[in-house]
C-alpha positions in Angstrom: -97.3 -111.3 -47.9 -100.7 -110.3 -49.3 -99.2 -108.9 -52.6 -97.0 -112.0 -53.0 -100.0 -114.3 -52.5 -102.2 -112.2 -54.8 -99.5 -112.1 -57.4 -99.3 -115.9 -57.2 -103.1 -116.1 -57.6 -102.8 -114.1 -60.8 -100.1 -116.4 -62.0 -102.1 -119.5 -61.1 -105.3 -118.4 -62.8 -103.3 -117.6 -66.0 -101.8 -121.1 -66.0 -104.7 -123.3 -64.7 -108.4 -123.3 -65.3 -109.4 -122.6 -61.7 -113.1 -122.8 -61.3 -113.6 -122.9 -57.5 -112.1 -121.3 -54.4 -111.2 -124.7 -53.1 -109.1 -125.5 -56.2 -107.4 -122.1 -55.9 -106.7 -122.7 -52.2 -105.2 -126.1 -53.1 -103.0 -124.6 -55.7 -101.8 -121.9 -53.3 -101.1 -124.5 -50.6 -99.1 -126.6 -53.2 -97.1 -123.3 -53.9 -96.3 -122.9 -50.2 -99.0 -120.5 -49.1 -100.9 -121.6 -45.9 -104.4 -120.1 -46.7 -107.9 -120.5 -45.6 -111.0 -120.3 -47.7 -111.8 -116.9 -46.1 -108.4 -115.6 -47.2 -108.9 -116.9 -50.8 -112.4 -115.3 -50.8 -111.0 -111.9 -49.7 -108.2 -112.1 -52.3 -110.7 -112.9 -55.1 -112.8 -109.9 -54.0 -109.8 -107.6 -53.8 -108.4 -108.7 -57.2 -112.0 -108.4 -58.5 -111.7 -111.8 -60.2 -114.6 -112.8 -62.3 -115.7 -116.2 -63.7 -115.7 -116.4 -67.5 -116.7 -119.3 -69.7 -114.1 -121.5 -71.4 -114.4 -123.7 -74.5 -115.6 -126.7 -72.5 -118.6 -124.8 -71.2 -117.1 -124.6 -67.7 -116.2 -121.4 -66.0 -112.8 -120.2 -64.7 -111.5 -117.2 -62.7 -110.0 -114.4 -64.7 -109.0 -110.8 -64.1 -111.8 -108.4 -64.9 -112.0 -106.2 -67.9 -111.8 -102.7 -66.4 -111.6 -99.2 -67.8 -108.1 -98.1 -68.7 -108.1 -95.5 -65.8 -109.0 -98.0 -63.1 -106.4 -100.4 -64.4 -103.7 -97.8 -64.6 -104.4 -96.5 -61.1 -104.5 -100.0 -59.6 -101.2 -101.0 -61.3 -99.6 -97.7 -60.3 -100.4 -98.5 -56.6 -99.1 -102.1 -57.0 -95.9 -100.7 -58.5 -95.5 -98.2 -55.7 -96.2 -100.7 -53.0 -93.8 -103.4 -54.3 -90.9 -101.6 -55.9 -88.0 -100.4 -53.8 -85.3 -99.1 -56.1 -84.8 -98.1 -59.8 -81.4 -98.1 -61.7 -80.4 -98.0 -65.3 -77.4 -99.1 -67.4 -77.3 -98.9 -71.2 -80.8 -99.7 -72.5 -81.7 -101.8 -69.4 -83.5 -100.6 -66.3 -83.3 -102.8 -63.1 -85.9 -102.6 -60.4 -85.5 -104.1 -56.9 -88.8 -105.2 -55.3 -90.0 -106.7 -52.1 -89.2 -110.4 -52.0 -91.7 -112.3 -54.1 -93.1 -109.2 -55.7 -91.2 -108.8 -58.9 -94.0 -110.4 -60.9 -96.5 -108.0 -59.6 -94.3 -105.0 -60.4 -93.5 -106.4 -63.8 -97.2 -107.0 -64.6 -97.9 -103.4 -63.5 -95.3 -102.1 -65.9 -96.5 -104.3 -68.7 -100.1 -103.2 -68.1 -99.3 -99.5 -68.1 -98.0 -99.9 -71.6 -95.0 -97.5 -71.4 -93.7 -96.6 -74.8 -90.1 -97.7 -75.7 -90.2 -100.8 -73.5 -89.4 -103.8 -75.5 -90.0 -106.3 -72.7 -89.8 -107.1 -69.1 -88.5 -110.1 -67.1 -89.2 -110.8 -63.4 -87.3 -112.9 -61.0 -88.2 -113.1 -57.3 -87.2 -109.6 -56.3 -85.7 -108.1 -59.4 -87.2 -106.8 -62.7 -85.2 -106.3 -65.9 -86.7 -103.8 -68.4 -85.3 -103.7 -71.9 -85.7 -100.4 -73.7 -85.5 -99.7 -77.4 -82.7 -97.1 -76.8 -80.4 -96.1 -74.1 -81.5 -92.5 -74.7 -85.0 -93.2 -73.3 -83.8 -94.8 -70.0 -83.4 -91.5 -68.0 -86.9 -90.5 -68.9 -88.4 -93.9 -67.9 -86.4 -93.9 -64.7 -87.8 -90.4 -63.9 -91.3 -91.7 -64.6 -90.8 -94.7 -62.4 -89.4 -92.5 -59.6 -92.5 -90.3 -59.9 -94.7 -93.3 -59.5 -92.8 -94.4 -56.4 -93.0 -90.9 -54.7 -96.6 -90.2 -55.8 
């Protein structure tokens, strides 16, 4: 539930200019999450959200700029915690995730910038990964399986 909620927070702050915890809590409630201010505060801390200025002079929550190593480690953990299975067919890899966690897994893959991945698409519990060649699929599947077992 926590990963699903935090994934929704990342989605909400990318769509809306969220400047307060109260506004974030309201958006989460409108999205079906029953949250308290304390929960939102904890999520902001865990996600390490920061307030950055926008064109209007106001501030909004954004993901922090981190070193590549910290980001990769964090996304590898998210990938491992949310992804259940990996399979391939042709130049497509399909991941099954925990319910509501496909976006988090997809964001992890996108952020780790794997070579030969043309794009990703997330549903609720399924991620489609399009590769530039069917020949690369076995190597990527092996890499994903390493992340899952590591």
